[in-house]
Structure formats: structure tokens, C-alpha cells
N, C-alpha and C positions, 0 to 999 in steps of 0.2 A: 322803485319797485324791485329792481333786480337786487339791490343791496339788502332789502328786507328779506327777500327769498334766500339769499346766500347765507343768512344766519343759520339756516338748517343744513348747510352743506359742510362737510368736513374741511379742515384747512388744506390748502394746496399741498399736493404731494402725498396725501393720505387718501386711500380708497378712490382712485381716479375713476373707476368704472361707475361707482355709486354717484359721484359728482356729475358724470356725464349723463346718467339716466335722469337725475333730478333736473338738470338743465334742459334736457329734452322734454321732460314733463312740463316744465314752465313754458317752453316755447309752444307746445301743443295747447296749453291753457290760453296763452295769449292769442294764438290763432283762432281758437274757438270763440274767444271773447269778441274779436273783431269781425268774425265771419257773419254773413247774413244768413239766418236760418228761416227760410220761407214758412210762414204760417205758425211759427213757434211762439211768437210773442204773446198772443192771447191764451195760449194753451199750457205751455210748459211750466211757467211759474205757479199757476193754479194747480196743475197736476202734482207738482212738487210739494205744495202745501197740503194737498189732500192726503198724501202718503205719510204725513206726520203721525207718529205713534201707531202706525199700521192701520189707520182708519180706512183708507182706500181698500186694503186687502181684507179687512173684516167685512166691509160692505160687499166686496166681490164674492167672498165665501158665502155670505148670506144669500146672495142672488143665485149662486150655484145650488145651494141646498134647497132653495125654494122651487127649483125645477121638479123636484120629486124623484129624480133619477138616482138610483143607488150609486151608480158610478160617479155622478156629479157630487153627491154628498161625500163620498169617500175622497174625491179630489179636493173638495173644500177642506175637509179635516186634515188631509195630508199637507195641503198648502199651509194651513195655519200652524201645524206642528213643526214644519220645516222653518217657518218664519220665527217661531218661538226659539228654536235651537240657534238659529243664526243671530237673533237679537241678543240672546244670553251670551253667546260667544263674543260678539262685538263689544258688549258692555263690560264683560268681566276680563277679557283678554286683549282684544284688538285695540281699543282706544287707550288702554293703559300701557301697552307695550311700545307703541310708536307715538310719541307726543309731537305730532307734526302740526305747525300752525296752519290756519286757513289761508287760502290765497288772498292777496291784496286785491281789492275790488276796483282799483283805478281804471283798468281797461274795460270793465264790464259796464255797458250802458245802464243808466238808472232804471229804465223801464223794465229791465230784466231782473233787477235785484229784489230779493225777498224783503218784506217789510221788517221781519224779525230775523236777524242773523243768528245762526247757531253758535253756541259758545263752547262746544266740545272740540276736541282735537279733530284734525282733518282726516287722518288715515286710520282705518279704511272707511268707506262710505257706508253708514248704517242703512240709508235709504236704498242704495243699490243692493246691499246684502239682503234686505227684506224682500225687495222686488224679485231678485233672482231666486231666492229660496221659495217664495210662494209660487212663482211661475213654474219652477222646476218640479216642485212637489205636485202641482196639478198635472203637469205633463207626464210625470211618471205613472200617474193613475189613469190619465186619459190624454192621448196625444191630440185628439181633436180639441178638447177644452184648453189644453196647453197652447195650441196654436192661436186660440182666441185671446188668452191672457198674456202671451209673450210680448206682443207689440206694446201693451200698456206698461208692462214691466220695463221693457227697453226704454220707453219714453220717460219713465220716472228716473231711471238711472242717468240718462242723458240730460235730464233737467237739472241735475246737480252740478254739472259742468256749465250748462247754459246760464244758470242763475249765479254762477261764480262762487259757490260755496265749497266746491271740491276740485282738486286736480284730477286729470284723467286717470292717473294711476290709482287714486283713491277709489274711483268707481270700479275700475277693473278688479282690484283686490277685493272690494266688497262683493262684487258679483260672483267672483270665484268662491269666496267663502260661503255665500248664500247657496250656490249650487251644491257645494260640498256638504252643507248642512242637510239639504234635501236627500242626498244619497246616503248620508249617515242615518237619517230617519228610516229610509228604506231598508237599511241593513238590520235595524231593530224590528221594524214592522214591514215585512215584504208586501209589495203590491199583490193584488189578486192575480194579475197576469203572470207573476213569478211562480205561481203554483196552480197552473191551469189543469183541470181534470184531464186525464188521458182520453183522447178521442177514440177509444176502443172499448169494447168491440163494436165495429161498425154494424149498422142494421139497415136492412132494406125497408124503405118507407116511401109512400107516394109523394111525388113532387107536384105540388099544386101551385102552378105559376101565378094564378090570381086568387087562390084561396077557395075555389069552388070544391065542395066536398068536406070542408072544415066547419064544424059547429063548435063555437066557443061559448061555454056556459060561464057566466060571470056572477059571483056572489056579491050582490049589491051592498050587503052589510059590511063587507071587507073594504069598502071604498074603492073597489076595482072597476066599477062600471066605466069611468072615463078612460081608463087605460084600455079596456076591451074595445071601446068605440074607436080609439086611435088605431087599432089593428086594421080597421077598414081602409085606412089610408094606404097601407102596404099590401093588403089582401082584400081587394074590394068586393069579391064575391063570397067571402066567408060569412057565415050566418052567426050573428051575435045574439045570445039569449041572456037577458038579465033577470035575475030572480032573487027572492028572499032566501035566507039560510035554510029555512025549513023545506023549501022547494028544490034545493040543489040536487038531491039524489034523484028525484022524479024527473027533472029536466035533463039530467045526464043520461038516464035510462032512455028517455025519448030520443035524445040526440044519437045515442049509440045504435038505435034501431034503423037509422037511415044514413048516417054519415060515413065517410071514408076515414076521417081523422077526428078523434074526439079532442076537443080543446077545453081548457079550464083556466079561469082567472080568479084568484083568491089566495087565501093564506094556506098554511100547511094542512089544516084540517080539511079544507075544501079540496085541495089537491089529493089528499089521501082517498077521499070518496071517489074522485074521478079515476084514480089509479085502480081501485077495486073494480069499478065498472068496466074500465078498459081491459083489464085482465080477463074478466068474465066473457067479454065479447070479442076478444082477440084483436083489439084495435090499437094503433099507435096513439100516443098521447102528446099533445102540444100544451106546454105549461107556460102561462104568462103570469109572473109573480104579481100579486095584488094585495098581499096581506102585510102584517107588521114585520115579521121576521123572514119569511120565505127561505127557510134553510135548504129545502130540497132544490129549488130552482137555482139558488146562488151556488150551491155546491156542484150542481150540474154544469154551471157556466152560462146560464140564461138569466139576463138581467132586465130585459125589457122588450118592447114591441119590435125593435130592430132585430134582435137576436132571433125571436120566434119567427118573424116574417121571412127573414133570410133562410132559415132552416127549412121552413115549410115550402117555400118557393123552389128550393134546390133539392128537397128530399134528403136532407142531411139529418141523420139520427144515430143514436147509440142504444145499446141494450144495457139495462141496469138491473141490479138485484132488488128483490122485494123481500122484506121480512114478514113473517106470519106468526101470529100467536093463536093458541088453541087452549080452551079450558072447558071440558065437558062438551056440550052442544054448541058452545059459543066459539067463534073464531073471527079473526080480522087480520088486515095487513097493515104494515107500517113502512114508510119510506125513509123516515129519519130515526126515531127512537121509540122504545117501548120500556116502561119502567113500573116497578112496584115499590111501595113504601111511601116515603115523605113526598116525593115529587108529584104523584097524582093528587095528593091533598092540596099541594100548592097550586096545581092547575085548576082544580075546582074552586079554590078560594079566589084565584085571580079572575076567573070568569064571573064570579059574583060581583066584583068591583069594576071590571073593565068598562062596562057600559056607562058607569057613573063618572069615573075619573080618568079613563084612558088606559091603554094597554100597559105602558111602562110604569106609571105610578101604581097601577093595580098589582103588577108583578112584585114591586118592592114591598108594598103593603102585605101582600099574601105571604111573602117569605118571612117577614117579621112576625106575622100572626102565627104561622105554622110552626116556626122554630121556637117561639116562646111558649107555645101551648104545652101543657102537661100531658105527655103521651108515652106510649110504650112502643118499642120497636116491633117490626113485623116478625112473626115467627114462621120460618119456612123450613121445609124438609128438603135438604139437598144431599144427595149421595148417601142416603140412609141416616143422616144425622140432623138434629134440629139446630137451626142457626138463627139467632136474633139479628135482624138487619134493619138499618135505617133506610137503606136504598138498594135496589137491584136495578141496574141500568143496562140496557142492551141497545147498541147502536147498529143500524143497518150499514155496515162498512166501518172501517177503522177511522177513528177520529185522531187527527194530528194537530199539534200546535205549529204555527209557522211564525218563527221569531217570538215576539211578545204578543202576537195576535191571538184572539180566541180560537179554540179548536175548530177544525173543519175537516171535511173528508176530501181527499184528493183522488179517490178511486171509488166509484159507485158500483163496481162490478168485481170486487175482490173476493167474493164468496164467503165473507166472514161476519160474525157478530162480535162487536166490540163490547164485551161484558165487564162491568165493574160493579163491585159491591162495597157498601159501607157498613161495617160490622156494628152491631148494637153495642151500647155501652153508655157511659156518662158523657154529657156535653155533646149532643148530636150536632149542634151548629158548628163546633170546631172540627168535628170529624168530617162533616160534609164539605166544609171549606178546604180542609187538607186534601180531600179526594179531588175537589175541583181544580186545585192548583197542581196536582200530581199528573204525571204522564199516564198514557193509557194502559201501560203494562206494569205499573208499580205494585209492590206488595208491602204491607206494613200491618201492625196490629190493628189499625183503624180501617184500612181499605185494601182492596186487591183488584187486579184486572187481568183478563185473559182473552185471547182471541179463539173463538170456537165456531163450528158450523151449526151447532144445535145445543140447546140448553133445556133441561127438564127439571122443573120444580115439583117435587112429589106432592106436597100438601101446602095449601094456604087456607086460612080461615074464611068461612063464608062472609061475603060483604067486603072483601079486600079490594081496594081500588087499583086499577091498572090504567095507566095513561099511554096513549099511542098517538104520536103526531099532534099533540095538543088536545086530543079528545080523551074522555074518561069513561070507563065502564067498570062494572063489578064482576069479580071472578071468585071461584071457590074450588077447592080440591086441587087437582093436578093442573099445572100450567106448562105448556111447551112452547118454546120459541125456536124458530128455525128459519133457514134461508131458502128462498126460491131463486136460484142463480140465473141471472140474465133473463128474467121472466118478462120484463116490460120494455117495450120499445118507446123511446122518448126523443122528440126532436131537439136537436142542439146543433148550432153551427160548428162544423169541424175545424174551421180555420177562423179564429176570432181576431186576426190582426187587422 
């Protein structure tokens, strides 16, 4: 066995340190082969086989995603992305750079050996790289989930030495490469915790230790009833009201008449209604995300029951800006975005199909139908001149890109409207795509962006659609968009570590 291994070692007198390390690696392998590993025999070989082609990690990612937790879904995606980078690096660079033979199996008991021995080179261990990449990716998104996955990943890595298919240094190098892949992915797509919204300005809000005084209205159509019921586990005296979409406003008004804290569980449209009611009644708002996208809650830093429960128990809250639109006698508020042009048509078309085919497919279908239709741009009077526009977008707060991740807001109390326009012209789809890929303050012949406190559109045609937080209404004549700085108090844990 020693003679076989020495074929990989340079001739005596050359690279003595490398020879010493390789011999040390061999002795460690022989020690591991002869060592008794209590309880390992029925587990590690099977675990090693289950990790072939990443099957174990795909199954783990599916289990994480099935929990329904946004953080768990992000952890699953990040883990798989890290695994993909590690595997690609191993297969294109690692295995081809160091053509090291596999260990000789003589000292490894037959009961430990795999039925099918790998035929690729030994250095580095692809299984260890995949395990470390997936576990590190999950841990970077959620330390709690990472602590659950880490022992499995460690066992997979150790199984490669236990079954005799890798030297210890192969496993160490593979694990280091896998962890590096996870950090490389984070460099391209930062974790949400790397861009936590600022916990200011702090707001005074009631601390309800057991939830007494909180009324949580849940939109049952948003699929949020189960999540609202789960809130009772952390706030047992909170009142939970489940209702159909058409009854949401009425139930919120009833709750506002006797509660200390108004709560809402649903999507962005439901949260918008609750914010308007809370503003009118001067109440703090507790938001439990329960819709498809949940832009406001996630930008705020609230992901689920645990966040809401902790904030309400400890009275932790912040003040956020609210956007407001006015057109004639009509007015409304928005927490996320307000827009004129193509997007409101897309929202209306999406609503037509979402009940039949689901939210995401409906959005894709709506975009295809709206952009392919024969239409004319919106004619708007801005600063005394007529401007054909495909889109006028106003965000409540500045939208940023974080790495390659989609745009999000890092400060919900910056006092600004993030206004972007897509000018009229030929090929609206290309213009809209260019604007979507551009930064918030870019200017070009196709689109422009600016940060303002107030925007006034002199004239829009009767029947023009305006979308706000996923809802659609019709406006005519003058349209004014403005900010209500720090107008709403919202619960949010101030320390999310």
C-alpha cells in the first residue's frame, strides 16, 4: 500500500515538505480506517451514497422551502446556488488540476466500502465541497437553519474518509472550496441581513406582553389564516379575525374602534387598507406578511410570526413614510409604489387570471398580453409640456439594488419619492426592460429617474388607470403624488440578531 501511495510523491530530495504532508495524510487515512467509529457503520455509507449528484441537498432544500418561511426559502435557494458554484469549480478546475489517485482500500473494512467506487481523481472531495457549500449558504441566510444542516454536512464529509474514497486532505480542501463558493455567492447576491433597514426613527408603541389589546385582521383569500392563527402561540390574548377580501375594510374599522394596536395579515393590498385605517385612527400597525410578495413587510424587516410577536411583546417600533395620491375628490395612500401607464393595466390583467392559474403564472401572462397589445402611450402634462409616457412610477422611498438582487428599499423614512418615467416611443417592451435594468437615477432617451418630495401631473385623460400597492383605480385631470413623512408607526424588532 505504501509503495502504491508513494507513486504520487516527488522523488527524494525534491519538495520535502510536500512529501512530509502527503505521508502525514496517508497515516491519518490509515488511522481512520482502523479506528472504531461508534454507530457509524449503518449510517455513514448510506449518507455518503445519498449525497451523490446532490440528491440529499436538493431534498433538504425542498424540505426547507416547504416550511413556507421566507427566510427558509431564501436559505434553500442560497444553499443550492452555493452548491452549484462549488460543483462547477470542482468539475472544471479542481479535479483537472490535481490528478491524485484514490486511496488504496486494503485497510478499510469491507462493510464500510461503497458498492460502486468513484472513478474520478481524489483531490479535492466533491461531496465535501457540496456539503460545505450548501450548509454555509444556508447558514449565511439563517444561522438557526445552518445549525440544523451543519451536522449533516459534517457527517457527509467525514463519510468520504470513513468509506475509504478520500484522504483527509481531500475532504478539508473540498470543504474549504465549498465554503468559499458560498461566500462568493454572497458577494454577488448579499443576504438580507447585510442590508437590514435602519432601526430609526424609533417610535413609542404599546408593549403587549401577551398580546392583549392587539386585533389581527387576516385576509383569508391571501392564504394567511394559518399564519395569523400561529400568532396565538406567541401572543395568546391577541384577537384574530378572519374575513373574506370584501370584508377586510369593515373588519379593520371595527377593530380600530376598540383595539390598542391594529394588526393585519395579508398581501400588500390588504396591508395598504390597514395602513389607511391606522392613520385615520392614530393607531400603531402590526404587519404579519401573508400574501405572495409582501414587499412592505420584507423591506421593513418583518418576515413572520416570530418577528411580529417579539416586537409587540417588547413595544419595538419605527416610524415610516406614507405616500399619498390625490386626483380631484379622490385620494389614497401607498406604502410601496404608485404608477400610471402600462403597469396598472398589467395589474388589472393579472387579477383577471390569478384566481385561475395562480399569481406568478398570471403575472407572466399579463405582461405578455399587455406588452404585445396595440396601444398608445399615456399623454401627461408635466411642467407645462405634453409628454407621451409608457410608465410613470413613484416609489415610497428610494429603491436600491443590492448586488445582483432585485431592487429593495433600505430606508422607509427617507422622505423621498423615487420617480421614474419611461418615455413614449417605439418598442415599449424594450424601453420598459431597459428602465427595469437601470439604476434609480439614470437618464437616457428612453427613461429617466429623480428623487423628489412631491410630484404634480397637470392633466391625464379621463379613465386613466392608476395602480397603488397592487390595487387599481381610475383617475382624471390633475394627479398629485406626495409624501407624509414618518406618518405611520409600525412594529418591527429593532435587533434582529
